[in-house]
C-alpha positions as CSV (number, residue, x, y, z in Angstrom):
1,M,174.4,165.6,136.6
2,F,171.8,165.4,139.4
3,V,170.0,168.5,137.9
4,I,169.7,166.9,134.4
5,G,168.2,163.7,136.1
6,N,165.6,165.7,137.9
7,F,164.8,167.7,134.7
8,L,164.2,164.5,132.6
9,S,162.2,163.0,135.5
10,A,160.0,166.1,135.6
11,L,159.8,166.2,131.8
12,A,158.6,162.6,131.7
13,T,155.9,163.3,134.3
14,V,154.7,166.4,132.3
15,I,154.7,164.5,129.0
16,N,152.6,161.7,130.6
17,I,150.1,164.1,132.1
18,V,149.7,166.1,128.8
19,L,149.3,162.9,126.8
20,G,146.7,161.6,129.3
21,A,144.9,164.9,129.1
22,Y,144.9,164.7,125.3
23,V,143.3,161.3,125.3
24,W,140.4,162.7,127.4
25,L,140.0,165.5,124.8
26,I,139.8,162.9,122.0
27,I,137.2,161.0,124.0
28,G,135.3,164.1,124.5
29,R,135.4,164.9,120.8
30,V,134.1,161.4,120.0
31,I,131.2,161.7,122.4
32,I,130.3,165.1,121.0
33,S,130.3,163.8,117.5
34,W,127.9,161.0,118.5
35,V,125.3,163.5,120.1
36,N,125.5,166.0,117.2
37,A,126.1,169.0,119.6
38,D,125.7,172.6,118.6
39,P,128.8,173.5,116.6
40,Y,128.7,177.1,117.9
41,N,129.1,176.0,121.6
42,P,132.5,177.0,123.0
43,I,133.2,173.6,124.5
44,V,132.5,171.9,121.1
45,R,134.6,174.6,119.2
46,F,137.5,174.0,121.7
47,L,137.3,170.1,121.3
48,Y,137.3,170.4,117.6
49,G,140.1,173.0,117.5
50,A,142.3,171.0,119.9
51,T,142.0,167.7,118.2
52,E,141.4,168.4,114.5
53,P,144.9,169.4,113.6
54,V,146.1,166.0,114.7
55,L,143.2,163.9,113.6
56,A,143.0,165.4,110.1
57,P,146.4,164.1,108.8
58,I,145.6,160.6,110.3
59,R,142.1,160.6,108.6
60,R,143.6,161.6,105.2
61,R,146.0,158.6,105.3
62,L,143.2,156.1,106.3
63,P,141.1,154.4,103.6
64,Y,137.5,155.3,103.3
65,L,135.5,152.9,105.4
66,G,131.9,154.0,104.6
67,G,131.7,156.8,107.2
68,L,133.5,154.9,110.0
69,D,136.3,157.2,111.4
70,L,138.9,155.2,113.1
71,S,141.4,158.2,113.4
72,P,140.5,158.8,117.1
73,M,141.2,155.2,118.0
74,L,144.5,155.1,116.1
75,L,145.6,158.4,117.8
76,I,144.7,157.0,121.3
77,L,146.8,153.9,120.5
78,A,149.7,156.1,119.4
79,I,149.4,158.1,122.7
80,I,149.2,154.9,124.7
81,F,152.4,153.8,122.9
82,L,154.2,157.0,123.7
83,Q,153.1,156.7,127.3
84,Q,154.4,153.2,127.5
85,F,157.6,153.8,125.6
86,L,158.8,157.4,125.7
87,V,157.9,158.2,129.4
88,P,159.6,155.1,131.0
89,T,162.6,155.7,128.7
90,L,162.9,159.3,129.9
91,Q,162.5,158.0,133.5
92,R,165.3,155.4,133.1
93,I,167.6,158.0,131.5
94,A,166.8,160.4,134.4
95,F,167.6,157.6,136.9
96,S,170.9,156.9,135.3
97,F,171.9,160.6,135.9
98,S,171.2,160.4,139.7
């Protein structure tokens, strides 16, 4: 049972780090969209490629707001929710196994 607790604790830590890194990718994407960067730049292509598959479905479900894209903000709020709910829940479950 101790091994399961360690595994869940490590999993919670990795999930938290990945979610935090994804927030920074989204912030980078937003900044890139403000400055109208070169779309052929490898960094710009990476940011769009890493975030668009998640942002596009959110954007499709939002009403049209005259060009204002709130999908990055909603995604960041969803990530914060996961960091505040999922990660501590996994850590508590891991603690119960140890």
